[in-house]
C-alpha positions in Angstrom: 12.5 1.6 0.0 11.8 -0.6 3.0 15.1 -2.4 2.4 16.9 0.9 3.0 15.0 1.6 6.2 15.0 -1.8 7.8 18.6 -1.6 9.0 17.9 1.6 11.1 14.2 1.2 12.0 12.2 -1.5 13.7 8.8 0.2 13.7 7.0 2.6 11.3 4.5 5.2 12.4 2.7 7.2 9.7 0.7 10.3 10.7 -1.3 12.4 8.3 -2.6 15.7 9.4 -2.5 14.6 13.1 -4.3 11.3 12.3 -2.6 8.0 12.9 -2.5 6.2 9.5 -0.3 3.2 10.3 1.8 1.8 13.2 3.6 -1.4 12.3 6.9 -3.1 12.6 9.0 -3.5 9.4 8.5 -7.3 9.2 4.7 -7.0 9.4 4.6 -4.1 6.9 6.7 -6.1 4.4 4.2 -9.0 4.6 1.0 -6.9 4.4 1.7 -3.8 2.3 1.3 -3.7 -1.5 2.1 -1.1 -4.1 -0.4 -1.0 -6.9 -0.1 1.0 -10.2 -2.7 1.5 -12.9 -5.4 3.6 -14.4 -7.2 5.9 -11.9 -10.6 4.4 -12.2 -9.5 0.8 -12.1 -7.2 1.5 -9.1 -9.9 3.3 -7.2 -12.4 0.5 -7.9 -10.0 -2.1 -6.7 -8.9 -0.1 -3.6 -12.4 1.0 -2.6 -12.9 -1.2 0.4 -9.3 -1.7 1.3 -7.1 0.1 3.8 -5.3 2.5 1.6 -2.3 4.3 3.2 -1.2 6.3 0.1 -2.6 7.3 -3.3 -1.2 9.6 -5.9 -2.9 10.3 -9.3 -0.7 11.2 -12.2 -1.5 12.2 -15.8 -0.9 8.7 -17.1 -1.6 6.4 -14.1 -2.1 6.3 -10.4 -0.1 4.7 -7.6 -1.6 3.4 -4.3 -0.2 1.5 -1.3 -2.6 -0.9 0.4 -2.0 -2.2 3.9 -3.8 -5.4 4.5 -3.1 -9.1 3.9 -4.0 -10.3 0.4 -4.7 -14.0 -0.4 -3.0 -15.6 -3.4 -6.1 -15.2 -5.6 -6.2 -11.5 -4.9 -2.6 -11.0 -5.7 -3.0 -13.1 -8.9 -6.0 -10.9 -9.9 -4.0 -7.7 -9.6 -1.4 -9.0 -11.9 -4.0 -10.0 -14.5 -6.1 -6.9 -14.5 
C-alpha cells in the first residue's frame, strides 16, 4: 500500500479518536514499520511491548502493524515462529 501512496505523499499522519498515533515521512515508515500475521495469542505476546499502530483480530488469525526498528535477529525470529 505504501508504494501506491509514496508518489503523492511525503508524510503520513495517523490520528485515532483525536490521539496522534504516528507522524512520519514515507521513507522512515518504510524502514521501521512491519506487518505481522498469526494467531491472536502469539501475535499479542510478541507485540506486547512494541509500538503497535494497528491490530485486527479475525476468526482464523490476527494482523498487526508495528512501528519501531527491528534488528536482524528479531526479524528472523518472526519468520521462524
